[in-house]
N, C-alpha and C positions, 0 to 999 in steps of 0.2 A: 607747417604747411603740410597737407599729406601728400603723397604719391599720385603723380597723374592716373584716373583714371585709367587713360586708354593702355596704361599697362600692368592692367588687370590681369589678366592671363598670365604674362612672364613672371609677375611677383607670386600667383597662384603656384605656379610649377615650381617656383624655384623654393618659398617657403613655409607650404603647406605640410601638416602631416598625419596620418591616421592616431586617432584614439581608439584605444579598445571601448566599446561599451559599457565594459564592467567599471570601466572608471570615471563613469561619469552618474556618480552616485545620488542621492536623494538630500544629503547634508550641504552639496554644491559642490560646483564642477572644479576643475582644474585643466585648464585650457593647454597640456603642455604633451611634448612629445613623450612616447612609453618610455626611454631610457632616464629621462629626469623623475617619471612618475616612479618608477620600479626603484630609483635611486633614494627618493621620498621615502617608498614604504619601507624601505631597508634600515633606514637610520630610526624611523618608530620602533622598528622591531629591535632593535638592537639592546637600548637600554630603558631605564626606566624615566616615566614624565616626567619631567620638574616639579610638578604639582605634587608627585607621591613622595619624591625625594625629599622634599622640602617640609613635608605634612601639609602643606598646604596654608603654609605660612609666607603669602606675600601681604604684605601692608602699604595702603596707602601713607601719602603724605598727609601733613596735618592741615587743615582748612581753617582758618581764623576766623573768617567772615568779616575782616578789616583788617588787613595787614599793616595799615597807616598808625593805628594804635597797637599791634603787637609787635611788632619787628620796627628793633632798633638799631644804632650803630654804636662802636665801642665808647665812643664821648658821653654816648645817654645810658649807655650799662655802666659806667663808670661812677657817673652822679648817681645813680640809683644805688649803687651799691655803698658808698659815701654817705649818703643819706640816711640809709640803713641796709647795715648788712646781711640780716635775711631776703633781702632781694637778692643774692648770689644764686638763692637756690632754686630761684624758678627763672632764673636768664639761661637760655640755653645757646652753645652753639649753631646757629641756623643757614639751612642750604637751599638752595631755589635750584629750582632743574635745570637754567644753564649754567649752573656752577657744578653738575653731575658730566665729568669729561671720561673719556676713557683709562681707564685704569684708576685715575687718583681724581680727588674731588678737586675747584676753586674755591680757595678759601676766601669768601667775600666779607667775612670780620664784620657780620651780623649776627644780632641776636635776639631768640624770641622770647616775649613774655609766657612763660608755659602756665598758665593758670587754668590747670584744669578743674573738671568736672568735682564738685564737693571740697574745693579748697577753703581754708579758712585765711581769705583777704585779710582778715584784721593782723595778721602775723606777718602784713607785708606793708608795714605803712605806704613807704616811699612810692610801692607799688599803685598801690590803691589811689593813692592822690596823682599819680603818671596817667593812670586810665580814665580817671574820672573828667579830664576834660574832652575825652570822647564820650560820655556815658551816652547821651541823646544817640549818637552813632553807633553803639554800640549794642542798645536795648532790643532784646528782642521781640518781635512780635508787633510794633507801632510804625506807624508811617515813617521813611527815610533809616528803617533802626535795622538790624540783622533778620535773617526768617527766624520765626519764630519755633520756641522750643525749649524746654525746662530746663533752661541751663539760665545761669545770671548776669547781667552786662558785663563783669569784668574778669567772667569764663572765657575762652577757648569755645567754639559755636560746635564744634563736632566734639563726640564722645570719645577718646584716643584712650582703648581699653588699654591698649596693648604698649603705651606707652614707654614701660620699659626696655622693650627691645629696642628703642634707638640707642640705650648704651649698648647694646652688644657689637661685637664685629658682623659686620654688614656688607652686601651688597645693593647699591644704590643704582637707578636705571631711571632715566627719563620716560613719562607718558606716552609720549611723542616723540620718534626717534627719527632724525635724520642721516643719524649716520652709526655707530657699533660703538654705543658707551656703556659700559657697566663697571662699574666705578667701587674700589675699594675705600671704607672709612671705620674708623677704628678709635675716634677721636669723643664719638658720644654726640656726635653733632643730629640736629633734626631737622626736617626737611619738609618743605612746602607740597599742594597737593597734585603739585607738576609733576611728582618722582611716585615711586615704590620702592619700598625696601623688603630684601630678603636676610632677615636677622639672621643671629646663629651660622654665620656661615665661615666658608675656609675658601684659601686661595686656590684651591682644584677645581672647586667649583666656577669661581671666579673666570680661572683661565680658560676651562669650556665655550664659558658666555663668551669670552672675547675671542672666540677663536672664529676660522673664517666657515668652516662648517653650519654652528648655531646661525650665524647671519645668513648663510645660504638658504637654512633652513628656515628663517623665520620670513624670509621674504618671500617663500611658497606660503605661508599659513596665516598672516598679516592683512589686516585689511589694511588697505593705501589710503592714504591720506594725499593733499595737497604737496607738492613737489616731492613726492616719492616716499613721504614720511611714513614709517611702520606705527601702526597703534599699535603700543605693547602694553594693552589691557591683558589682565590675566587669563581667560580664557585660550591665547594665544601660547602668551608666556609660558604656561603652564605645559604645553604639550612634547616641548623642549625633550628630549631624548637625553636624557645621562647615563651612560653604558657604565659597566664595572669595570672600575680598573683594577689592575694586578697588583703584586704587596709593593712592585716599585716606583708604579707610575705617580703616586700623589706624590711622595717624596720628590723626586724629578722635574715633576710639574711645580711644583709649590718654591723650589731652588731658582727655575728660571725667574718665576713671579716674582719673588722679592728681590731678587734682580731689576728687574724693568721696574718696582715701585719706586726702589732707591733713586733708581736713575730720571724715573717723573717728578719726584719730588724736590730733586733738586733743580730739574729745567723742565716741565711737562711737555715742552717742545722738541725736546731732545727725542732722536731718530730712534727705536728698539725694534725695528723690523726682522733682524736676523734672529736675535731673541723669541719674538713675536713668530716667525718661521719657524726655528725649533718648536714650540707649543701645538702648532700646526699639526706639523708630521707626527706629535706623538697621539694626536686628536685622531687623526687618520687611521693611525693601527687601531686606535679604542674600537673604533668603528666597524673594522677589518675591510676597509675599504682599498678597490682595486685600482690600478695606475688610472683605467678611463674611467672612473667616479670621480679620482680626486683632481682630475683634470677640466671635466664638467664645473666642480664647485670653484678650483683656481679662476676659469675661463669667465663666471658668471661674477665672481669678484673682485670690483676694481678698489683697491684704497689708494 
C-alpha cells in the first residue's frame, strides 16, 4: 500500500532530487540523483564493455522443443548405453536454469540426448529406438508437433552451431536473475534455454561478475521483471565494464576464487562472505572508486 496522499508535500520535500537535463537522454531516462548517475558514468568509462571483452560470445542455452523426450535421468542414460555403447557419445550432462547457482552449479544428474543437426542417427540405434516413442510429438510442422523447420524429428530443435563451446571452461548465468549468480563450470555440461554461457572464460572474469559493483551496475541498466528480477539478456549484460587489471590482480583474484570454489563444491551453503569481501575491495581499486562511491554501492546492495 502506498503512502497517504495527505503526506505528499512532506514526502516530496524529503525524497525529491534534481536531475540535470543532459541526463535525460533519448535512449531512456534514469531517474536517479546526480551522484548515482555520475558513478554509473564513471564505471562505464573505466573499462571495456563485456561484449567487446568476450568478442560477442554470449550464447543461449539449448532449446530442444520437447524436453520430455530429450532430457533423461541417470537410470535411463545407463540403460541406453548398455543397449548400445555409441549412445554415450550423444548423452551430455545437463543443467537447468535453476541449477545455476552463485559460484558453482548444482548437478541434478540429468542428461541431454544431444542429437544435433545432421547427425547420422543410424549410428545410435538405442537412441533412435528411445526417441521413436515420441516421434509424432517431435515431428516439426504438424499439428501437435514441434515448430516448423528444416530439422529431422529426432534432432534437437535449434541449430546449436556453437555446441563445442559447452565443453570449454565457461561462465553460466540465468536468463532471469532474482539474485546474483554467475557460475563456473568445467564439466562440459550443456544447459537449457533459460541460461546463457560465456565460453573460454576465466576466474578473474567470474570474480568481477559476482562482485557487488557489477550487481549494482546491472541494477540500473537491466529491465526489471516481476519480483524485482533482472532481465539478463545480452543487450544489458554486454554493457558491464571490465577494467584492465594490473600485472598482479588476476593471479591474486584467481587465488581467492579458487578457495571459494573449493569451499562451495564441498558445501554450497558454506558462507564465503569474507573471501568475497576481499574480491570486492580489489574490484573497487580496479575501478578507482572513492570512499563515497564505495558507500553508495555498499548501501544499495543487500545480500
